[in-house]
C-alpha positions in Angstrom: 12.7 37.5 29.0 12.0 33.8 28.9 11.9 31.7 25.8 9.9 28.4 25.8 11.0 25.6 23.4 8.3 23.0 22.7 9.4 19.6 21.6 7.0 16.8 20.5 8.3 13.3 20.8 7.2 9.8 19.9 9.6 6.9 19.7 12.4 9.4 19.1 15.2 7.6 20.8 17.5 7.6 17.7 17.8 11.4 17.5 16.4 12.8 20.8 19.7 13.1 22.7 21.3 15.4 20.2 18.2 17.6 20.0 18.0 18.1 23.8 21.8 18.6 24.1 21.5 21.4 21.6 19.0 23.0 23.9 20.9 22.3 27.1 24.0 23.9 25.5 22.3 27.2 24.8 24.1 30.1 26.5 22.9 33.4 28.1 19.2 32.7 27.8 16.3 32.2 30.2 15.0 28.9 28.9 12.0 26.7 29.4 11.9 23.3 27.7 8.4 21.7 27.3 8.4 18.1 26.1 5.1 16.5 25.0 5.5 12.8 24.4 2.8 10.8 22.6 3.2 7.6 24.8 6.5 6.3 23.4 7.3 2.6 23.6 11.0 2.7 22.8 13.8 4.3 24.9 12.5 7.8 24.5 11.1 8.1 28.1 14.3 6.7 29.6 16.3 9.3 27.6 14.0 12.1 28.8 14.7 11.0 32.4 18.4 11.5 31.7 17.6 15.1 31.0 15.3 15.6 33.9 17.2 18.8 35.1 16.9 20.3 31.6 13.2 19.6 31.0 10.8 22.0 32.8 7.5 20.4 31.7 7.0 16.8 30.6 3.7 15.3 29.6 3.5 11.7 28.2 0.2 10.5 27.0 -1.6 9.3 23.9 -2.3 12.2 21.4 -3.5 12.8 17.9 0.0 13.4 16.5 2.7 16.1 16.3 0.4 19.1 15.9 -1.8 18.0 18.8 1.3 17.7 20.9 2.5 21.1 19.9 -0.9 22.6 20.9 -0.6 21.0 24.3 2.9 22.6 24.6 1.5 26.0 23.6 -1.1 25.7 26.3 1.3 24.7 29.0 4.4 26.8 28.3 4.9 30.0 30.2 7.6 31.9 28.3 7.4 35.3 26.7 8.6 33.8 23.4 7.7 30.4 21.9 9.7 28.3 19.5 9.5 24.7 18.2 12.4 22.2 18.0 11.5 18.8 16.6 13.1 15.8 18.2 15.2 15.1 15.1 16.5 18.7 14.7 19.2 20.7 16.5 19.9 24.3 17.1 22.8 25.4 15.0 24.8 27.3 17.5 25.1 27.8 21.3 23.8 31.4 20.9 20.9 30.6 18.6 18.3 31.4 21.3 20.1 34.2 22.9 20.3 36.0 19.6 16.6 35.6 19.1 15.8 36.8 22.7 18.0 39.8 22.2 16.0 41.0 19.2 12.7 40.6 21.1 14.1 42.6 24.0 15.5 45.4 21.9 12.7 45.8 19.5 9.5 44.7 21.2 8.6 42.7 18.0 6.1 40.0 17.7 8.0 37.5 15.5 11.6 36.7 14.8 12.7 34.1 12.2 15.9 33.0 10.7 17.5 30.6 8.2 17.8 26.8 8.4 20.1 24.2 6.9 19.0 20.7 6.0 21.4 17.9 6.9 21.8 14.1 6.5 24.4 12.3 8.7 27.1 14.9 9.1 26.6 16.6 5.8 24.8 19.8 5.0 22.6 19.1 2.0 20.8 22.4 1.5 20.6 25.9 2.9 17.3 27.9 3.1 18.0 31.6 3.4 14.5 32.7 4.0 14.8 36.4 3.3 13.1 39.5 4.7 9.4 39.6 5.5 7.2 41.4 2.9 3.4 40.9 2.9 3.3 40.9 -0.9 5.8 38.0 -0.9 3.6 36.0 1.4 0.7 36.4 -1.1 3.0 34.8 -3.6 3.7 31.7 -1.5 6.7 33.0 0.6 6.8 31.8 4.2 9.3 31.4 7.0 10.8 28.1 8.0 8.9 26.6 10.9 12.0 25.3 12.8 13.4 28.9 12.9 10.2 30.7 13.7 9.7 32.4 17.1 6.6 34.2 18.2 5.3 36.2 21.2 3.3 33.8 23.3 0.9 36.6 24.2 0.0 37.0 20.5 -0.7 33.3 20.2 -2.8 33.1 23.4 -4.8 36.3 22.9 -5.7 35.5 19.3 -6.3 31.7 20.0 -3.8 30.7 17.2 -3.2 27.0 17.5 -2.3 24.2 15.0 -5.3 23.1 12.9 -5.5 19.3 13.4 -7.4 18.8 10.2 -4.1 19.2 8.4 -1.6 16.2 8.6 1.5 17.9 7.2 0.7 21.6 6.6 -0.7 22.8 9.9 2.6 24.5 10.7 2.3 26.5 7.5 -1.2 27.6 8.4 -0.2 28.5 11.9 2.7 30.7 10.8 0.6 32.5 8.1 -2.2 33.1 10.6 0.3 34.8 12.9 1.9 36.9 10.1 -1.6 38.1 9.0 -2.0 39.6 12.4 1.2 41.5 12.7 3.7 43.4 10.7 6.1 43.7 13.6 8.3 40.9 12.2 12.1 40.8 12.1 14.3 38.6 9.9 17.5 37.4 11.6 19.8 36.6 8.7 21.7 33.6 10.2 21.2 29.9 10.4 19.4 29.1 13.7 18.4 25.5 13.2 19.7 22.4 11.5 16.8 20.3 10.1 17.2 16.6 9.5 16.2 15.3 6.1 13.6 12.6 6.0 10.3 14.0 7.4 6.8 13.1 6.4 6.6 15.8 3.8 9.6 14.5 1.8 8.0 11.2 0.8 6.0 10.8 -2.4 2.8 10.4 -0.5 3.8 13.3 1.7 4.4 15.5 -1.3 0.9 14.7 -2.7 -0.7 15.5 0.7 1.3 18.7 1.0 0.0 20.0 -2.4 -3.6 19.2 -1.5 -3.2 20.8 1.9 -1.4 23.9 0.6 -4.4 24.6 -1.6 -6.9 24.2 1.3 -4.8 26.2 3.7 -4.6 29.3 1.5 -8.3 28.9 0.6 -9.1 28.8 4.3 -7.0 31.9 4.9 -9.0 33.9 2.4 -6.5 34.0 -0.5 -8.0 34.5 -4.0 -8.1 31.6 -6.5 -5.6 33.5 -8.6 -3.2 33.8 -5.7 -3.6 30.2 -4.8 -2.7 29.2 -8.4 0.4 31.3 -8.2 1.4 29.9 -4.9 0.8 26.3 -6.0 3.1 26.9 -9.0 5.8 28.3 -6.7 5.8 24.9 -4.8 6.5 22.9 -8.0 
């Protein structure tokens, strides 16, 4: 069973090596790495050349941002399982992906997700233990962590579930919830799979404002009631 990891890059030379090395170091797994670059002008493309033997698909061209790049990756990847690793994040352990693949093999599930830890420099700042999947919790604002979310590619393709480019920060949230609304065959792996670097767009003051606005629109688009949306919005404060 093959797992495809999609990575979007754009002027990512400061963090890219550690991200790819964490993929290269994965053990006991059939792996496909798909890198979609937005036309970087720093050293990103030179670094990608260093890892030519690790990268299976590389596309470098102008795009409409991270979510557009991830959509390209979804359309080009060939694995049975799909996961996302951003170019400034790293997998937590050498067996992160093999542990995910093992669950897919043994259970024939549609989704596996785990925990993440946020880091800055060499220090872990916060841990997010996501917890087991329950549909009622999702209606109250619960959702998995995007960097530790793995899904059957067949489910994505057959249901045409791609990132909605009308959202600048929250398209990953809508993508995951759209998937979870289609299947209850979901397994929680209670271990840290990914280290996520602090400092993304959603952590700035402007990003927080956009996030709240998009959260409201996302849950509205997905058919949640106004009462549910209010409860969810409160949970994000």
